[in-house]
C-alpha positions in Angstrom: -19.6 -64.9 80.1 -18.1 -62.0 80.5 -16.5 -62.1 76.7 -19.6 -63.4 75.3 -20.4 -60.0 75.9 -17.4 -57.9 75.0 -17.6 -60.2 71.5 -21.4 -58.6 70.5 -20.8 -55.0 72.0 -17.5 -55.0 69.9 -19.3 -56.7 66.7 -22.5 -54.4 67.3 -20.3 -51.2 67.5 -18.2 -51.9 63.7 -21.5 -53.0 62.0 -23.2 -49.3 63.3 -20.0 -47.6 61.8 -19.9 -49.7 58.8 -24.0 -48.9 58.4 -22.6 -45.2 58.7 -20.4 -45.4 56.1 -22.4 -46.7 53.9 -25.0 -44.0 54.8 -22.6 -40.9 54.4 -21.1 -42.5 50.9 -25.1 -42.5 49.7 -25.5 -39.3 50.4 -21.6 -38.2 49.1 -22.4 -39.8 46.0 -25.7 -38.4 45.0 -24.1 -35.2 45.5 -20.7 -35.9 43.4 -23.6 -37.3 40.8 -26.1 -34.0 41.6 -23.3 -31.9 40.6 -21.4 -34.0 37.9 -25.0 -33.9 36.2 -24.7 -29.5 36.4 -21.9 -29.5 34.8 -22.7 -31.4 32.1 -25.9 -29.6 31.8 -23.7 -26.4 31.7 -21.5 -27.6 29.0 -24.1 -28.8 27.0 -25.5 -25.4 26.9 -22.0 -24.1 25.8 -20.6 -26.8 23.9 -17.1 -26.3 22.2 -18.6 -26.9 19.1 -21.1 -24.2 18.9 -18.6 -21.3 20.7 -15.7 -22.5 18.3 -18.7 -21.9 15.2 -18.8 -18.8 16.4 -16.0 -17.5 16.6 -14.9 -19.2 13.3 -17.9 -17.4 11.8 -16.6 -14.1 13.9 -13.5 -14.2 12.6 -13.7 -15.0 8.6 -16.2 -12.5 9.1 -13.5 -10.0 10.0 -11.1 -11.2 6.9 -14.2 -10.5 4.8 -14.9 -6.7 5.9 -11.3 -6.3 5.9 -10.9 -7.4 2.5 -13.9 -5.3 1.3 -14.9 -8.3 -1.8 -16.9 -7.5 -4.7 -18.8 -10.1 -3.2 -19.0 -10.5 0.6 -19.9 -14.6 1.7 -19.8 -15.7 5.0 -18.6 -19.7 5.6 -19.3 -21.7 8.2 -16.5 -24.2 9.7 -16.2 -27.0 7.5 -17.9 -30.3 8.7 -14.5 -31.6 9.7 -13.1 -29.1 11.7 -12.3 -25.8 12.2 -9.9 -24.2 9.5 -5.6 -24.1 10.3 -5.1 -22.3 7.6 -7.7 -19.8 5.3 -7.4 -16.9 3.7 -8.3 -15.5 0.0 -6.5 -15.6 -3.0 -6.8 -12.7 -4.8 -5.1 -11.1 -7.7 -2.0 -9.1 -7.2 -3.1 -5.6 -8.6 -7.1 -5.8 -8.8 -7.3 -7.0 -5.2 -10.5 -9.4 -6.8 -11.0 -12.6 -5.6 -9.5 -16.0 -8.0 -11.4 -18.6 -8.0 -10.8 -22.2 -8.6 -6.8 -21.5 -7.7 -5.3 -24.8 -7.1 -3.6 -24.7 -3.6 -1.1 -27.0 -2.3 0.2 -27.7 1.1 4.0 -29.7 1.9 5.4 -29.4 5.1 9.1 -28.7 5.3 9.5 -29.8 8.8 8.1 -33.1 8.7 6.7 -36.3 7.1 2.6 -35.4 6.1 0.6 -36.1 2.8 0.7 -33.4 0.5 -2.5 -31.5 0.9 -5.0 -30.2 -1.8 -7.7 -27.6 -1.7 -9.4 -25.6 -4.5 -10.4 -21.5 -3.7 -13.6 -21.1 -4.2 -15.8 -18.9 -5.8 -15.3 -15.6 -3.5 -11.5 -17.2 -4.0 -11.8 -18.8 -0.1 -9.7 -21.4 1.3 -9.3 -23.8 3.6 -7.0 -26.0 4.8 -8.0 -28.1 8.2 -6.2 -30.4 10.0 -2.5 -29.2 9.6 0.1 -30.9 11.8 2.6 -27.8 13.4 5.7 -27.2 11.4 6.7 -24.8 8.0 5.0 -25.5 5.0 5.3 -24.3 1.5 1.7 -22.8 0.1 2.0 -22.9 -3.9 -0.7 -21.4 -5.5 -1.5 -22.2 -9.3 -4.0 -20.5 -11.8 -4.5 -20.6 -15.4 -3.3 -17.2 -16.7 -1.1 -16.5 -13.2 2.0 -17.0 -12.1 2.4 -19.5 -9.6 2.7 -18.6 -6.2 5.0 -19.9 -3.4 4.6 -19.2 0.5 6.4 -20.5 3.4 3.9 -20.4 6.6 4.5 -21.4 9.8 1.8 -22.8 11.6 1.6 -23.2 15.4 -1.5 -25.0 15.8 -3.9 -22.3 16.3 -5.9 -21.0 13.5 -4.4 -18.5 10.9 -5.0 -16.5 8.5 -3.4 -15.9 5.3 -4.2 -13.9 1.9 -2.4 -15.0 -1.4 -2.0 -12.6 -4.6 -1.3 -14.2 -7.7 0.3 -12.0 -10.0 -1.2 -11.9 -14.2 1.2 -13.0 -17.0 -0.9 -10.7 -19.5 -0.1 -6.5 -19.0 -3.8 -6.5 -20.0 -4.7 -7.9 -16.7 -6.7 -11.3 -15.5 -9.2 -10.1 -13.4 -12.6 -9.2 -15.7 -12.4 -5.4 -14.0 -12.0 -2.3 -15.4 -10.9 1.3 -13.4 -10.1 -0.1 -9.9 -12.1 0.3 -7.1 -12.6 3.6 -5.0 -9.9 5.3 -2.5 -10.1 3.9 0.8 -8.4 3.8 4.3 -5.6 2.3 2.3 -5.5 4.8 -0.2 -6.4 3.2 -2.6 -6.9 0.6 -5.2 -4.4 -0.2 -8.0 -5.9 1.8 -10.7 -8.7 4.2 -10.8 -8.6 6.1 -7.2 -8.4 10.1 -7.4 -7.4 10.5 -4.0 -5.7 8.7 -1.4 -7.0 7.5 2.2 -6.8 8.7 5.7 -3.1 6.4 6.0 -0.7 6.0 3.7 -0.2 7.1 0.3 -2.5 7.6 -2.4 -2.9 4.6 -5.0 -0.5 3.3 -6.7 -1.4 4.7 -10.1 -3.9 7.4 -11.1 -3.7 9.2 -7.5 -3.9 12.4 -7.5 -3.8 13.5 -3.7 -1.2 11.6 -0.8 -3.0 10.5 2.7 -2.8 12.6 5.6 -0.8 10.6 7.7 2.7 9.6 5.7 2.3 10.0 2.1 3.4 12.3 -1.0 2.1 15.0 -3.1 2.4 12.8 -6.1 -0.5 10.9 -4.9 2.0 7.5 -4.1 3.9 7.6 -8.3 7.4 7.6 -7.8 10.2 6.8 -10.1 13.6 4.5 -10.2 15.1 5.3 -7.0 18.9 7.3 -7.7 20.2 6.3 -4.0 23.3 8.6 -2.7 24.6 7.3 0.9 25.1 10.3 3.2 27.5 8.7 5.3 25.6 9.7 8.1 23.5 6.5 8.6 21.1 8.3 6.2 20.7 7.2 2.5 18.7 10.0 0.0 16.5 8.6 -2.4 16.8 12.2 -4.7 14.5 11.1 -7.4 11.4 10.3 -4.9 12.5 12.9 -2.8 13.2 10.8 0.5 15.7 10.4 2.9 16.1 6.8 4.6 17.1 4.9 7.7 20.6 3.2 6.4 20.7 0.6 9.0 18.6 -1.5 11.4 17.2 -0.6 14.7 19.9 -2.5 17.4 19.9 -6.1 17.8 17.5 -6.5 14.6 14.6 -5.7 16.5 11.2 -6.2 15.1 8.5 -4.7 16.0 4.4 -5.2 15.9 2.7 -2.5 13.5 1.3 -0.3 16.2 4.6 0.1 18.1 6.3 1.2 14.1 3.5 3.5 12.9 2.7 5.0 16.6 -0.8 3.8 16.7 -2.1 3.5 20.5 -3.8 -0.3 21.2 -4.4 -1.3 24.5 -3.2 -4.4 24.2 -0.2 -4.1 22.0 0.7 -0.4 22.4 -0.6 0.7 25.8 2.5 3.1 25.9 2.1 4.8 22.4 5.8 3.6 21.4 6.4 5.3 17.7 9.8 3.4 16.9 10.0 5.6 13.7 9.0 9.0 14.9 11.3 8.5 18.4 14.5 7.8 16.0 16.7 10.2 16.1 19.7 9.5 13.1 21.8 12.4 12.0 20.4 15.5 13.3 16.7 14.9 11.5 13.4 14.6 12.7 10.5 13.7 10.7 11.2 10.2 10.7 7.8 8.0 10.2 7.1 4.7 8.5 7.2 5.2 4.7 4.1 4.1 2.7 3.6 0.9 1.3 4.2 3.2 -2.5 7.6 3.9 -0.8 9.1 0.9 0.7 8.5 -0.8 -3.0 10.9 1.9 -4.4 13.7 -0.1 -2.5 12.5 -3.2 -4.3 15.8 -4.7 -6.3 14.7 -8.1 -8.2 18.0 -8.7 -9.2 19.2 -9.3 -6.0 18.5 -11.6 -3.0 17.6 -9.7 -0.3 15.9 -7.6 -2.7 17.1 -4.7 -1.7 20.3 -2.8 -2.4 22.5 -4.4 -0.3 25.1 -1.3 -1.2 23.3 1.3 0.5 21.8 -1.0 2.8 23.9 -3.2 3.9 22.9 -5.0 6.9 18.9 -5.3 5.6 17.4 -8.8 5.9 15.9 -11.2 3.7 12.3 -10.8 5.8 8.9 -8.7 5.7 8.9 -4.7 6.9 6.3 -3.1 7.9 4.4 0.3 6.1 2.1 2.4 7.4 -0.4 1.5 4.9 -3.7 -0.5 6.2 -5.4 -2.8 4.0 -8.6 -1.9 3.1 -11.5 -1.8 5.8 -8.2 -1.5 8.4 -9.0 -3.1 11.0 -6.3 -6.0 11.6 -4.7 -6.2 8.0 -1.6 -3.8 7.3 0.9 -3.7 3.5 4.5 -5.0 4.3 7.0 -5.7 1.4 8.8 -9.1 1.9 12.5 -8.5 0.9 13.2 -12.2 0.0 11.0 -12.6 -3.2 10.6 -9.0 -3.6 6.7 -8.7 -3.3 3.8 -7.2 -1.6 1.9 -9.5 1.2 -1.0 -8.0 3.9 -0.1 -9.0 7.1 -1.9 -9.0 10.9 -0.9 -6.1 12.6 0.1 -8.3 15.5 2.7 -9.7 13.9 6.4 -8.8 14.3 8.4 -7.7 11.6 11.5 -5.1 10.8 10.7 -1.6 10.0 12.9 1.0 7.9 11.7 4.9 8.4 12.0 7.3 6.7 11.7 11.2 6.0 10.9 13.4 3.1 12.9 16.3 1.5 12.7 19.1 -0.8 
């Protein structure tokens, strides 16, 4: 009898514990379900599609504003996803948009399908869903020289402008007189004064920029170099003295550091690579304008620079002080592998070769 009472009490106790467990689980589950519902609601109100689209639109708008096209057009993100690589196809001389250019992206570091796109009416192009790796971008357009450009895609949206050179000396774009001078020192022709940063225009300019620049407004003759045997090279034809060697350890810098321009994120200490250069007892070193930097190009060689005078020059891109029109994110550089001018994002790390003016 005593054993039966003990067994009954044990069963009741176990049942009570089970009941308490199920009641607690019910309320806890309801709480978690409500929490999940709230999280879904918050996520729905801030969907990746919405924020991604807005980010794409904002970035695209910055690109358009920086380039200042003759017909500004705001693109929405493509239906199948964000652009992996995008930008504008532009006339090298006139800086006008080139429509219907055939573009092909070929992966160099693996196997992938050859991708083909065409630039739109305002020159905009977009490659979506690229694999991470290095690509050769081939751009073709009737009347223009083919453009080959190596681009590395690291998994984040990248913006690269492509510049096509016209085969005819008369030009390909339906333009005349060029664009007015701006913050980058004016267009390739027709400008009467340089901008606030860099030199004047490539031709036709009469006044150099307020930072760097030249009193000749960016008009330069064929260089005449002399090795001064003190780490400097003089170009007597253009009244310039160049840094002969590279920086220690072949350092690369972003544009803000080479130009001495303050930026809270990229140059918070106002580093001025060229301004701080101490070489052969000379002062007044600065980053060259794009017009000055192009005087070093020698397309008969590779790298496309005279290594007799600049023996350690790299087959790579070097910064100029000249910002692209609009100037918020882009600046001009010279690629000494191909011997051509490119626009680069200011946060990119490139080489620098400093210069100073002489009498």
